[in-house]
VOGU-3710 file (C-alpha; in Angstrom, 3 decimals, decimal comma):
1> mkysnrknkp> 6,823/33,642/20,660  9,091/33,005/23,660  12,122/33,716/21,541  10,518/36,977/20,374  9,800/38,086/23,978  13,384/37,423/25,084  14,606/39,446/22,144  12,620/42,617/23,238  13,503/42,510/26,960  16,886/44,453/26,821
11> tfmlcmliif> 15,271/47,427/25,049  12,653/47,737/27,796  15,293/47,728/30,587  17,414/50,345/28,812  14,459/52,685/28,503  13,619/52,373/32,178  17,217/52,997/33,243  17,501/56,063/30,988  14,294/57,491/32,453  15,559/56,821/35,971
21> scilsgcqkg> 18,880/58,495/35,097  17,105/61,547/33,691  15,026/61,900/36,840  18,176/61,865/38,972  19,854/64,406/36,695  16,873/66,751/36,941  16,902/66,613/40,756  20,609/67,531/40,823  20,076/70,635/38,678  17,268/71,900/40,847
31> asagsdatiy> 19,091/71,304/44,169  22,662/72,224/43,226  24,283/74,065/46,248  27,934/73,465/45,586  30,637/71,477/43,938  30,363/68,582/46,362  26,744/68,067/45,452  27,571/68,376/41,788  30,407/65,866/42,020  28,249/63,540/44,042
41> lettssvvat> 25,342/63,717/41,682  27,599/63,393/38,643  29,177/60,377/40,269  25,722/58,945/40,944  24,690/59,651/37,368  27,829/57,958/36,136  27,196/54,964/38,375  23,619/54,718/37,136  24,739/54,955/33,532  27,424/52,355/34,140
51> eatsalkttq> 24,939/50,061/35,819  22,536/50,547/32,962  25,210/49,717/30,419  26,309/46,699/32,455  22,754/45,472/32,859  22,109/45,917/29,159  25,321/44,086/28,263  24,515/41,210/30,638  20,980/40,931/29,291  22,212/41,023/25,715
61> enstqesstq> 24,831/38,392/26,477  22,204/36,152/28,108  19,862/36,689/25,189  22,632/35,972/22,687  23,649/32,884/24,634  20,056/31,603/24,759  19,594/32,392/21,061  22,853/30,630/20,247  21,797/27,625/22,306  18,454/27,485/20,521
71> ettteeitea> 20,105/27,809/17,099  22,567/25,065/17,989  19,736/22,823/19,133  17,775/23,523/15,939  20,837/22,813/13,828  21,419/19,555/15,671  17,802/18,465/15,170  17,883/19,432/11,486  21,174/17,637/10,976  19,875/14,554/12,791
81> aatvapveid> 16,735/14,503/10,625  18,813/14,898/7,478  21,067/12,006/8,393  18,369/9,447/9,291  19,330/6,180/7,613  16,824/5,455/4,828  14,873/2,194/4,856  13,604/0,427/1,746  11,339/-2,593/1,504  10,253/-4,658/-1,484
91> lvtvgdmllh> 6,567/-5,407/-2,047  5,388/-7,943/-4,641  1,798/-8,682/-5,600  0,303/-11,287/-7,929  -3,157/-11,623/-9,421  -6,039/-14,061/-9,228  -5,750/-17,516/-7,705  -8,649/-18,736/-9,838  -8,892/-22,364/-8,788  -10,711/-24,371/-11,426
101> ggihnsslqa> -11,360/-28,071/-10,960  -8,345/-29,209/-12,960  -6,025/-27,438/-10,517  -7,502/-29,419/-7,640  -7,320/-32,625/-9,647  -3,630/-32,074/-10,320  -3,085/-31,619/-6,577  -5,133/-34,535/-5,238  -2,999/-37,155/-3,484  -3,617/-40,900/-3,124
111> dgtydythvf> -4,661/-40,465/0,506  -7,313/-37,878/-0,390  -5,315/-34,834/0,726  -4,219/-31,970/-1,525  -0,696/-30,752/-2,268  -0,394/-27,546/-4,327  3,374/-27,160/-4,126  3,767/-27,497/-7,903  1,621/-24,411/-8,485  4,352/-22,208/-6,972
121> ehtmdriaaa> 7,408/-24,314/-7,794  8,876/-21,910/-10,366  8,056/-18,586/-8,684  8,350/-19,152/-4,946  12,001/-18,076/-4,642  11,172/-14,538/-5,690  7,930/-14,509/-3,708  9,685/-15,595/-0,521  12,540/-13,115/-1,063  10,201/-10,103/-0,930
131> diavanqevi> 9,706/-8,193/2,316  5,942/-8,319/1,712  4,253/-10,676/-0,757  0,549/-10,328/-1,548  -1,802/-12,716/-3,389  -5,373/-12,272/-4,550  -7,298/-15,353/-3,387  -10,114/-15,116/-5,895  -12,101/-18,035/-4,440  -13,068/-18,847/-0,885
141> lggvelgvss> -11,167/-21,390/1,231  -14,280/-22,922/2,766  -12,685/-26,341/3,194  -13,424/-29,820/1,842  -16,363/-30,236/4,225  -18,315/-27,768/2,068  -17,420/-29,659/-1,102  -14,638/-28,757/-3,520  -16,197/-26,920/-6,457  -15,345/-24,873/-9,525
151> ypqfnspqaf> -17,154/-22,339/-11,729  -19,643/-20,799/-11,228  -19,629/-21,190/-7,420  -16,125/-21,929/-6,248  -14,854/-23,509/-3,056  -11,348/-24,723/-2,340  -9,558/-26,921/0,200  -7,778/-25,018/2,921  -4,624/-26,850/1,898  -4,324/-24,172/-0,792
161> gdalvdagfd> -3,991/-21,608/1,998  -1,150/-23,686/3,436  0,506/-23,632/0,019  0,234/-19,842/-0,155  2,045/-19,577/3,165  4,700/-22,114/2,143  5,309/-20,153/-1,062  6,100/-17,057/0,986  2,965/-14,926/0,835  2,334/-12,637/3,805
171> vilhasnhtm> -0,942/-10,928/2,858  -4,005/-12,589/1,292  -6,795/-10,645/-0,413  -10,269/-12,158/-0,038  -12,732/-9,507/-1,257  -13,884/-10,736/-4,673  -17,077/-11,379/-6,589  -16,780/-15,037/-5,488  -16,381/-14,409/-1,749  -19,979/-15,426/-0,941
181> dkdtvgvlnt> -20,086/-18,475/-3,251  -20,475/-20,722/-0,176  -22,546/-18,263/1,825  -21,650/-17,054/5,310  -20,179/-20,355/6,425  -17,590/-20,270/3,657  -16,352/-16,846/4,754  -16,296/-17,752/8,450  -14,491/-21,034/7,739  -11,840/-19,056/5,869
191> ihfwkekhpd> -11,419/-16,526/8,670  -11,095/-19,258/11,299  -8,549/-21,082/9,129  -6,279/-18,044/9,059  -6,761/-17,151/12,704  -6,216/-20,645/14,034  -3,631/-22,127/11,682  -1,720/-19,100/10,358  -2,208/-16,226/12,819  0,807/-14,354/11,418
201> itylginesa> -0,819/-14,012/8,001  -2,687/-10,788/7,256  -5,973/-11,487/5,466  -8,009/-8,625/4,030  -11,501/-7,961/2,717  -13,473/-10,277/5,035  -14,403/-9,732/8,680  -15,820/-11,722/11,552  -17,273/-8,696/13,357  -18,096/-5,026/12,946
211> eerndisivd> -15,039/-4,217/15,063  -12,806/-6,102/12,639  -14,430/-4,289/9,718  -13,545/-0,932/11,255  -9,974/-1,892/12,114  -7,249/-0,852/9,684  -4,758/-3,599/8,880  -1,190/-2,369/9,288  1,842/-4,309/8,099  5,021/-3,056/9,789
221> vdgiriamln> 8,336/-3,992/8,182  11,589/-2,401/9,364  9,708/0,543/10,834  7,656/1,297/7,714  3,974/1,107/8,630  1,832/0,182/5,617  -1,962/0,291/5,759  -3,724/-2,107/3,380  -7,368/-2,023/2,298  -9,277/-4,504/0,098
231> ytyglngftl> -12,724/-4,097/-1,512  -14,881/-5,785/-4,158  -17,322/-4,208/-6,600  -19,924/-6,943/-5,944  -20,762/-10,547/-5,035  -22,195/-12,089/-8,226  -25,748/-11,442/-7,106  -25,320/-12,715/-3,557  -26,096/-10,363/-0,691  -24,616/-10,021/2,746
241> pedkpylvnl> -26,692/-11,354/5,657  -28,709/-8,675/7,429  -27,109/-9,506/10,759  -23,578/-9,502/9,276  -23,330/-6,549/6,872  -19,631/-6,303/7,756  -18,759/-9,759/6,377  -17,220/-8,562/3,061  -15,804/-5,122/2,195  -17,930/-3,738/-0,627
251> mndwhkdeia> -17,009/-0,982/-3,075  -20,008/0,905/-4,410  -21,678/4,296/-4,108  -23,460/3,288/-0,884  -20,118/2,574/0,782  -18,104/5,584/-0,405  -18,326/7,454/2,895  -17,268/4,317/4,745  -14,297/3,824/2,427  -13,302/7,485/2,735
261> edlrkarela> -13,298/7,061/6,521  -11,151/3,926/6,168  -8,634/5,899/4,151  -8,665/8,802/6,613  -7,848/6,455/9,493  -5,244/4,667/7,408  -3,397/7,911/6,727  -3,366/8,724/10,440  -2,053/5,306/11,446  0,435/4,492/8,694
271> dfvivyphwg> 3,321/5,879/6,685  1,968/4,511/3,407  -1,488/3,410/2,179  -2,281/0,695/-0,372  -5,739/-0,105/-1,756  -6,443/-3,456/-3,447  -9,728/-3,118/-5,383  -11,509/-6,010/-7,109  -12,925/-4,100/-10,066  -13,136/-3,675/-13,827
281> teyvlnatde> -14,535/-5,707/-16,724  -13,385/-9,246/-17,413  -11,130/-9,809/-20,454  -10,767/-6,093/-21,220  -7,136/-5,066/-21,712  -7,688/-1,391/-20,824  -8,911/0,296/-17,669  -12,586/1,218/-17,764  -13,986/4,646/-16,923  -15,350/3,175/-13,704
291> qrtwaqffad> -11,911/1,927/-12,671  -10,405/5,348/-13,360  -13,146/7,074/-11,350  -12,559/4,801/-8,364  -8,792/5,158/-8,678  -9,134/8,935/-8,483  -11,416/8,585/-5,461  -8,909/6,361/-3,667  -6,040/8,721/-4,503  -7,934/11,850/-3,452
301> ngadliigth> -8,715/10,242/-0,103  -5,167/9,191/0,668  -4,049/6,094/-1,281  -0,378/6,038/-2,300  -0,586/2,813/-4,322  -3,511/0,991/-5,968  -3,218/-2,580/-7,275  -6,307/-4,061/-8,929  -7,583/-7,531/-9,734  -10,586/-9,271/-11,377
311> phvvepvewi> -10,410/-8,751/-15,184  -8,334/-11,983/-15,647  -5,991/-10,099/-17,990  -3,143/-7,658/-17,424  -4,073/-3,990/-17,735  -1,913/-0,823/-17,893  0,043/0,842/-15,105  0,050/4,616/-14,651  0,541/7,496/-12,221  -2,412/9,711/-11,347
321> taadgrqtlv> -2,461/13,008/-9,470  -4,454/13,228/-6,244  -6,432/16,279/-5,190  -3,622/17,388/-2,870  -0,975/17,044/-5,582  0,413/13,680/-4,486  1,276/11,140/-7,161  -0,441/7,749/-6,810  0,686/4,664/-8,732  -2,048/2,438/-10,192
331> yyslgnyisi> -1,739/-1,126/-11,473  -5,210/-1,532/-12,961  -5,099/-5,344/-13,163  -2,528/-8,096/-12,627  -4,581/-10,724/-14,445  -4,398/-14,323/-13,218  -1,647/-16,075/-11,348  -3,193/-19,515/-11,875  -6,336/-20,635/-13,730  -7,644/-22,926/-16,441
341> qyynysmlgg> -9,134/-20,417/-18,827  -9,328/-20,635/-22,582  -8,449/-17,152/-23,806  -4,794/-16,960/-24,793  -4,348/-13,536/-23,228  -5,634/-14,805/-19,867  -2,501/-16,975/-19,636  -0,380/-13,812/-19,193  -0,253/-12,541/-15,621  1,456/-9,660/-13,856
351> faevtirkds> 4,042/-9,734/-11,062  4,035/-6,229/-9,561  7,226/-5,140/-7,808  7,276/-1,908/-5,796  10,076/-0,507/-3,636  8,810/1,642/-0,758  11,344/3,995/0,833  11,194/5,865/4,125  13,677/8,650/4,856  13,774/12,233/6,139
361> egtyisdydm> 11,628/13,341/3,192  8,779/10,925/3,988  7,594/7,538/2,734  7,204/7,063/-0,991  7,678/4,767/-3,999  11,322/4,864/-5,012  11,095/2,231/-7,746  8,496/0,011/-9,424  8,333/-2,660/-12,098  6,141/-5,306/-13,674
371> dflvthytag> 7,400/-8,757/-14,506  5,182/-11,192/-16,394  3,929/-14,700/-15,655  2,555/-17,527/-17,793  0,021/-20,053/-16,553  0,998/-23,434/-17,965  -1,188/-26,533/-18,130  -1,162/-29,596/-20,324  -3,829/-32,083/-21,352  -4,778/-34,257/-18,408
381> rtemttyfls> -3,165/-31,627/-16,140  0,052/-33,615/-15,984  1,654/-30,170/-15,792  -0,165/-27,448/-13,883  2,001/-24,536/-12,801  3,116/-20,950/-13,415  6,398/-19,653/-14,875  7,972/-16,259/-15,307  7,653/-15,360/-18,974  11,432/-14,876/-19,110
391> dytddmasrh> 11,822/-18,570/-18,161  9,151/-19,886/-20,506  10,127/-21,555/-23,774  8,556/-22,317/-27,126  8,786/-26,009/-26,312  6,677/-25,475/-23,178  4,238/-23,336/-25,140  3,864/-26,049/-27,801  2,641/-28,485/-25,131  0,059/-26,105/-23,628
401> ailtepyegq> -3,491/-27,462/-23,720  -4,848/-24,053/-24,666  -3,687/-24,790/-28,230  -6,362/-27,474/-28,619  -8,902/-27,611/-25,783  -10,846/-24,379/-26,418  -11,759/-25,468/-29,929  -14,179/-28,203/-28,998  -17,732/-27,631/-27,904  -20,278/-24,843/-28,163
411> yaegyrnvnq> -17,900/-21,974/-27,315  -15,151/-22,961/-29,762  -15,919/-20,269/-32,338  -15,860/-17,510/-29,714  -12,469/-18,581/-28,395  -11,065/-18,928/-31,895  -12,194/-15,438/-32,870  -10,364/-13,892/-29,930  -7,278/-16,091/-29,801  -6,365/-15,544/-33,440
421> wypftieglw> -5,208/-12,057/-32,440  -3,066/-13,268/-29,555  -0,928/-16,209/-30,714  0,222/-18,443/-27,883  3,948/-18,345/-28,561  6,837/-16,704/-26,730  6,846/-13,906/-29,283  3,076/-13,544/-29,051  3,127/-13,342/-25,237  5,889/-10,713/-25,230
431> nlakqvcpef> 4,025/-8,701/-27,880  0,937/-8,787/-25,666  2,965/-7,626/-22,645  4,420/-4,801/-24,718  1,002/-3,817/-26,037  -0,463/-3,446/-22,553  2,563/-2,312/-20,515  5,221/-1,064/-22,962  7,270/0,650/-20,248  8,203/-2,728/-18,764
441> vd> 9,272/-4,478/-21,960  12,642/-3,755/-23,607
//
């Protein structure tokens, strides 16, 4: 509006000067008594006209100069914005750390401590190389004082948390159906472990106070501010204590308004928003209708990327369109990173790789991929680790305990009926990867 007002000012001055000139001319005609008066008044009229022209020219020049200055400034700003150096960061995420008893047994040392280094031995180079590495800690790190336990109510030594950090993980997801397996004390022990021993680690999904629950976790790398949110569909029948309803982030119809508010704040505070939901149906290789409904809800409320966990198998990856037209990328499930399960297809895990770019156009996904992992364990757990599928061999596969162990006991027939369709060989694992995520398999 200021520019518009400056633009109209010369026209106003010209009109006033013309009117003033006309008034003077009219007075001369009515009072003409001789040539001197006529010459004088003509001279005056000429002076007035000259002054008017000069004033108009000066005003126009000033206006042009101001306009030129503004245009130059605008051009400089536009050029500066267009030449901002782009920044890209690499995010990797892996699936469930499902710590069955055999994993702890393979890590138990002679002095009674635990060392889980071997679990990450073959993957940690790529984990540590990422700008942000995220792991889903399926089971609570309540500590040995609460008793180390496996299915159905898990609890793990906090030494596993140390191993996550040593492997290169930066963000740990804790909202799962097993979060309350050791009640409130298990959750609080886990929170205090992170705060006191690894304060630089970002943990999500569990909270020590209502204030923490309402805070949005932001991870800032090279000037890209990424908001991360983590929720679980439920707690395996456990409920949150009445005096601590904030303890675990829940994802159900009663919490939709709360989640929508989380996403609104996240969009205000960050350049990019990621949601990590614990959802879906175990051992189902496709996304359920409920997962798709929640994915659309997250996208419509501001999520740029959604990476899911819980089904213990890899599920598809796809783009969905948000209500405002944005495109949101969804990894429905990354399966397990580590476990001792007996379905062949639960041995295949996902390694999500996403490149996030920030430039003059905004912050967005510039590239994405899915690599594949294989959980490997032998009889007696003499080997208990995870490989990239591209590094796995038929010789390793031939020594896997899943080829024999599931077929003893009361559940043998059930495992056999499923596993016959998913042979545990290199070819079989690649065929499974191609079946679920064909875009990532050549």
